[in-house]
KEKE-3310 file (N, C-alpha, C; in steps of 0.2 Angstrom, whole numbers, plus 5000, padded with zeros to 4 digits):
npx = (4990:4999:4990:4990:4982:4965:4952:4938:4923:4917:4903:4887:4891:4891:4897:4895:4895:4908:4915:4911:4915:4929:4932:4928:4938:4950:4963:4961:4970:4978:4985:4992:4996:5007:5021:5021:5024:5018:5019:5015:5018:5011:4997:4982:4965:4963:4966:4970:4977:4969:4965:4956:4951:4945:4939:4941:4944:4959:4968:4980:4989:4991:5007:5018:5034:5041:5038:5043:5050:5041:5034:5025:5008:4994:4977:4964:4948:4934:4923:4911:4895:4891:4902:4912:4923:4939:4955:4973:4989:5007:5015:5024:5039:5041:5037:5047:5058:5054:5054:5067:5073:5068:5074:5087:5087:5084:5096:5105:5100:5102:5116:5119:5115:5125:5136:5144:5144:5142:5143:5142:5135:5123:5118:5115:5106:5095:5092:5088:5077:5069:5067:5060:5049:5042:5040:5031:5020:5017:5014:5003:4994:4992:4986:4974:4968:4966:4957:4946:4943:4940:4928:4920:4919:4912:4900:4895)
npy = (4938:4945:4950:4961:4968:4970:4982:4987:4994:5010:5012:5010:5012:5006:4994:4999:5013:5015:5011:5020:5032:5031:5028:5041:5049:5045:5042:5033:5019:5008:4997:4985:4991:4988:4989:5002:5019:5030:5044:5061:5077:5088:5099:5091:5085:5073:5058:5045:5032:5021:5004:4992:4976:4959:4954:4963:4980:4990:5002:5014:5026:5043:5051:5064:5070:5073:5063:5051:5041:5034:5018:5009:5006:4995:4995:4984:4983:4973:4969:4963:4966:4964:4965:4970:4975:4982:4977:4978:4979:4977:4985:4980:4982:4987:4975:4966:4971:4970:4956:4953:4959:4951:4939:4942:4945:4932:4926:4933:4928:4915:4915:4920:4909:4900:4906:4915:4931:4946:4961:4975:4973:4967:4976:4987:4980:4978:4991:4997:4988:4992:5005:5004:4997:5007:5017:5010:5009:5023:5026:5018:5024:5036:5032:5026:5037:5045:5038:5038:5052:5054:5046:5054:5066:5062:5057:5068)
npz = (4979:4993:5005:5018:5027:5031:5029:5036:5030:5034:5046:5040:5027:5011:4999:4985:4987:4992:4980:4970:4976:4976:4963:4958:4962:4956:4944:4929:4925:4913:4915:4926:4943:4951:4947:4941:4940:4952:4954:4953:4949:4946:4950:4954:4956:4959:4969:4969:4959:4948:4943:4934:4937:4933:4945:4955:4960:4959:4968:4970:4980:4974:4973:4977:4971:4982:4992:4988:4994:5002:5003:4990:4992:4988:4986:4987:4981:4981:4968:4971:4977:4990:4998:5013:5016:5012:5005:5009:5002:4999:4986:4971:4971:4984:4990:4986:4992:5006:5007:5004:5015:5025:5022:5024:5038:5043:5039:5048:5060:5059:5058:5071:5079:5075:5080:5074:5069:5059:5065:5060:5048:5052:5061:5052:5043:5052:5056:5044:5042:5052:5049:5037:5041:5048:5038:5030:5039:5041:5028:5026:5036:5029:5017:5022:5028:5016:5009:5018:5017:5004:5004:5013:5006:4994:5000:5006)
capx = (4995:5000:4987:4992:4977:4958:4949:4931:4920:4913:4897:4882:4893:4891:4902:4894:4897:4915:4917:4909:4919:4936:4932:4928:4944:4955:4965:4961:4976:4976:4990:4993:4999:5013:5028:5020:5025:5012:5021:5013:5020:5006:4991:4976:4960:4963:4970:4972:4977:4965:4965:4950:4952:4939:4936:4942:4947:4965:4970:4986:4989:4996:5012:5023:5041:5044:5037:5045:5053:5036:5032:5018:5002:4989:4971:4960:4941:4931:4918:4906:4891:4890:4909:4911:4930:4944:4961:4979:4995:5013:5017:5029:5045:5041:5036:5053:5062:5052:5056:5075:5075:5066:5079:5093:5086:5085:5103:5107:5098:5106:5123:5120:5115:5131:5142:5148:5140:5145:5140:5140:5129:5117:5115:5113:5100:5090:5090:5085:5071:5064:5065:5056:5042:5039:5038:5025:5015:5015:5010:4996:4989:4990:4981:4968:4965:4964:4951:4940:4942:4936:4921:4917:4917:4907:4894:4892)
capy = (4942:4944:4956:4961:4972:4971:4988:4987:5000:5014:5010:5013:5013:5000:4993:5003:5020:5016:5011:5026:5038:5030:5030:5048:5053:5041:5042:5027:5016:5002:4992:4984:4996:4986:4992:5008:5025:5034:5050:5066:5084:5094:5099:5087:5084:5065:5056:5038:5029:5015:4999:4988:4969:4955:4953:4969:4987:4991:5009:5016:5033:5047:5054:5069:5068:5074:5058:5045:5036:5030:5012:5009:5001:4994:4994:4980:4983:4968:4971:4960:4971:4962:4966:4974:4978:4982:4974:4982:4975:4981:4985:4975:4984:4986:4968:4963:4974:4966:4949:4953:4961:4945:4934:4945:4944:4925:4924:4935:4924:4908:4916:4921:4903:4897:4909:4920:4937:4952:4966:4980:4971:4965:4983:4990:4977:4979:4998:4998:4985:4996:5011:5002:4996:5014:5020:5006:5011:5029:5026:5015:5029:5041:5029:5025:5044:5048:5034:5041:5059:5053:5044:5060:5071:5059:5056:5075)
capz = (4982:5000:5008:5025:5031:5029:5032:5036:5028:5040:5048:5036:5020:5007:4993:4979:4989:4992:4974:4967:4979:4974:4956:4957:4964:4954:4937:4927:4922:4909:4916:4934:4947:4955:4945:4938:4944:4954:4956:4949:4952:4945:4954:4952:4961:4959:4975:4968:4952:4948:4938:4935:4935:4933:4952:4960:4958:4963:4969:4974:4981:4970:4977:4974:4971:4989:4996:4984:4998:5005:4999:4987:4994:4984:4989:4982:4982:4978:4964:4974:4980:4997:5002:5019:5018:5006:5007:5007:5001:4996:4978:4968:4973:4992:4992:4985:4998:5012:5006:5005:5022:5029:5021:5028:5045:5044:5039:5054:5066:5058:5060:5078:5082:5073:5084:5070:5067:5057:5068:5056:5043:5056:5063:5046:5041:5057:5056:5038:5043:5057:5045:5032:5044:5050:5032:5028:5044:5039:5021:5028:5039:5024:5012:5025:5028:5010:5007:5022:5015:4998:5006:5016:5000:4990:5003:5007)
cpx = (4995:4997:4988:4987:4970:4955:4942:4928:4917:4906:4892:4884:4894:4896:4901:4896:4904:4918:4916:4914:4926:4937:4932:4934:4951:4956:4965:4967:4974:4981:4990:4997:5006:5019:5027:5021:5018:5013:5019:5015:5016:5000:4985:4971:4959:4968:4973:4973:4973:4966:4960:4952:4945:4935:4936:4944:4953:4966:4976:4986:4994:5000:5015:5030:5045:5043:5038:5047:5047:5034:5025:5014:4997:4983:4967:4953:4937:4925:4911:4902:4890:4897:4908:4918:4934:4951:4967:4985:5001:5013:5022:5036:5046:5041:5043:5058:5061:5055:5064:5077:5073:5071:5085:5093:5086:5092:5107:5106:5102:5113:5124:5120:5122:5137:5146:5143:5144:5141:5137:5134:5123:5114:5112:5106:5094:5088:5086:5078:5066:5062:5059:5049:5039:5037:5032:5019:5013:5011:5003:4991:4987:4985:4974:4964:4962:4957:4945:4938:4938:4929:4917:4915:4912:4900:4890:4890)
cpy = (4941:4951:4955:4964:4972:4977:4987:4994:5004:5012:5014:5014:5006:5000:4998:5011:5020:5015:5017:5032:5037:5031:5037:5052:5049:5042:5035:5025:5010:4996:4991:4989:4994:4989:4999:5014:5029:5041:5056:5073:5089:5093:5095:5086:5076:5063:5049:5037:5022:5010:4994:4981:4965:4955:4958:4975:4988:4999:5009:5024:5037:5051:5059:5066:5069:5068:5051:5039:5031:5024:5012:5004:5001:4992:4990:4980:4978:4971:4968:4965:4970:4963:4971:4977:4978:4979:4978:4977:4979:4980:4980:4976:4984:4979:4964:4965:4970:4959:4948:4954:4955:4940:4936:4944:4936:4923:4927:4931:4917:4909:4917:4914:4899:4900:4914:4925:4943:4958:4972:4979:4970:4972:4987:4987:4978:4986:4999:4994:4989:5002:5010:5001:5002:5017:5017:5009:5018:5030:5023:5020:5034:5038:5028:5032:5046:5044:5037:5048:5058:5051:5050:5065:5068:5058:5063:5078)
cpz = (4990:5003:5015:5030:5027:5033:5031:5034:5034:5040:5043:5029:5017:5001:4987:4981:4989:4985:4970:4969:4976:4967:4954:4958:4962:4946:4935:4923:4918:4910:4924:4937:4950:4953:4941:4943:4946:4957:4951:4952:4950:4949:4950:4958:4963:4965:4973:4960:4953:4942:4940:4933:4935:4940:4956:4956:4962:4963:4972:4974:4977:4975:4973:4974:4978:4993:4993:4988:5002:5000:4996:4990:4989:4987:4984:4985:4978:4974:4967:4978:4988:5001:5007:5020:5011:5009:5005:5007:4999:4989:4977:4971:4981:4994:4991:4990:5004:5012:5007:5012:5027:5028:5025:5035:5047:5044:5045:5060:5065:5060:5068:5082:5080:5077:5080:5067:5064:5060:5064:5051:5047:5059:5057:5044:5046:5057:5050:5038:5047:5053:5040:5035:5046:5044:5030:5033:5042:5033:5022:5031:5034:5020:5015:5026:5022:5008:5011:5019:5008:4999:5009:5010:4996:4993:5004:5001)
residu = (MET:LEU:TYR:PHE:LYS:ASN:VAL:LEU:PHE:PRO:VAL:GLY:VAL:LYS:GLN:PRO:GLN:VAL:GLU:SER:ALA:LEU:ARG:LYS:TYR:ALA:LEU:LYS:LYS:THR:SER:PRO:LEU:ASP:PHE:GLN:SER:THR:THR:ILE:ASN:ILE:GLY:THR:ASP:LYS:VAL:PHE:MET:GLY:PHE:GLU:ARG:LYS:THR:ASP:LEU:GLN:PHE:SER:ARG:ILE:LYS:THR:SER:PHE:VAL:PHE:MET:LEU:PRO:LYS:LEU:ILE:ILE:SER:LEU:PRO:LEU:ASP:GLN:SER:ALA:THR:ALA:TYR:ARG:ILE:ARG:LEU:GLY:GLY:ILE:PRO:LEU:ILE:ILE:SER:LEU:PHE:LEU:ALA:PHE:CYS:ILE:LEU:VAL:ILE:ILE:LYS:SER:VAL:PHE:ASN:GLY:ARG:THR:GLU:THR:ALA:PHE:SER:ILE:PHE:ILE:LEU:ALA:PHE:SER:ILE:ALA:PHE:TYR:PHE:LEU:VAL:ARG:PHE:GLU:LEU:LYS:LEU:THR:GLN:SER:ARG:VAL:LEU:LYS:CYS:LEU:GLU:LYS:ALA:VAL:ASN)
# end
């Protein structure tokens, strides 16, 4: 998959500690998280949904229905004990949206070079792309802060 961010573990924290902390605060799922809903409206002490594969563990932040517009990010934690970072990528639907937006932006650029642009379409796509970018950035910050909170709770 297309991972766009590597996040190093905090100083002094090893892979087994990160793995046990994330497992402790995750609901176990038996199917991949890409197209699975991660929305839960009831109270739970769990922060993530987790799925175990042969080479890594995947986690996605549990959301409420109030934040359904935030794109799904998937954390990949290698099972290798010597790992020093986890990777983050977009889920299935946000990846499809971002590829569609990239294609539309390429079409807009091509039409600008050919001298014929549709201004309303161009402005809409650019505005939607900027909004999507900021939603991804916001979700990235939330996800990273949740991982750090889980590590702090597990270590203390």
